[in-house]
C-alpha positions in Angstrom: 24.5 31.8 29.5 21.3 32.0 31.4 18.4 29.6 30.5 14.8 30.6 31.3 12.2 28.1 32.4 10.7 27.7 28.9 14.2 26.9 27.4 14.7 24.2 30.1 11.3 22.7 29.4 12.0 22.6 25.7 15.4 20.9 26.3 13.7 18.3 28.6 10.9 17.6 26.1 13.3 17.2 23.1 15.6 15.0 25.2 12.7 12.7 26.1 11.6 12.6 22.5 15.1 11.7 21.4 15.3 8.9 24.0 12.0 7.5 22.9 13.2 7.4 19.2 16.3 5.6 20.3 14.2 3.2 22.3 11.9 2.5 19.3 14.9 2.0 17.1 16.6 -0.5 19.4 13.4 -2.4 19.8 12.8 -2.5 16.1 16.4 -3.8 15.6 15.9 -6.4 18.2 12.6 -7.6 16.7 14.1 -8.2 13.2 14.9 -11.9 12.7 18.4 -13.0 11.7 19.0 -14.0 8.1 17.8 -17.5 7.3 16.8 -19.7 4.4 13.2 -19.0 5.2 13.6 -15.3 4.2 14.9 -16.3 0.8 11.9 -18.5 0.3 9.5 -15.7 1.3 11.2 -13.3 -1.2 10.6 -15.8 -4.0 6.9 -16.2 -3.0 6.5 -12.4 -2.8 8.0 -12.1 -6.4 5.5 -14.6 -7.7 2.6 -12.9 -6.0 3.8 -9.5 -7.3 4.0 -10.9 -10.8 0.5 -12.4 -10.5 -0.9 -9.1 -9.1 0.7 -7.1 -12.0 -0.8 -9.4 -14.6 -4.3 -9.2 -13.1 -4.0 -5.4 -12.8 -2.8 -5.1 -16.3 -5.7 -7.1 -17.7 -8.2 -5.2 -15.6 -6.7 -1.9 -16.7 -6.9 -2.9 -20.4 -10.6 -4.0 -19.9 -11.3 -0.7 -18.1 -9.8 1.4 -20.9 -11.9 -0.5 -23.5 -15.1 0.0 -21.5 -14.4 3.7 -20.9 -14.4 4.6 -24.7 -17.5 6.1 -26.0 -19.5 3.8 -28.4 -20.9 5.1 -31.6 -24.6 4.6 -30.7 -24.4 6.1 -27.2 -25.7 9.5 -26.2 -23.6 11.8 -24.0 -25.8 11.0 -21.0 -25.7 7.2 -21.5 -21.9 7.4 -21.9 -21.4 9.4 -18.7 -23.7 7.0 -16.8 -21.8 4.0 -18.1 -18.5 5.6 -17.2 -19.7 6.2 -13.7 -20.7 2.5 -13.3 -17.5 1.3 -14.9 -15.4 3.4 -12.6 -17.2 1.9 -9.6 -16.7 -1.6 -11.0 -13.0 -0.9 -11.8 -12.4 0.4 -8.3 -14.0 -2.7 -6.8 -12.0 -5.0 -9.0 -8.7 -3.4 -8.0 -9.7 -3.7 -4.3 -10.6 -7.4 -4.9 -7.2 -8.0 -6.6 -5.4 -6.4 -3.6 -7.5 -8.4 -1.2 -6.8 -11.7 -3.0 -3.1 -11.0 -2.9 -3.1 -10.2 0.8 -5.0 -13.5 1.4 -2.4 -15.4 -0.5 0.4 -13.8 1.4 -1.2 -14.1 4.9 -2.2 -17.7 4.4 1.5 -18.7 4.2 
């Protein structure tokens, strides 16, 4: 079988990419810490933070749903404007919740 120059270049490039992937994999494996009691403690903290985040998001989503409903006295234009403001407020609240959780986790 005869290889042309382009085939040899492709083989060389794919070989290098494969070796880089193996290198990244080995370094990632080496960087992982061995199992310890600290890891179990971290998992418990993460579960608590996750439960706290879910509760805050649930209450924010309930509040958002109530605010998005049209009120009897509102015109279509007022309702749309209030929806736009409420969507902005909701997005900001969700970002704030995520930021607070990250602060809690990173402070550990």
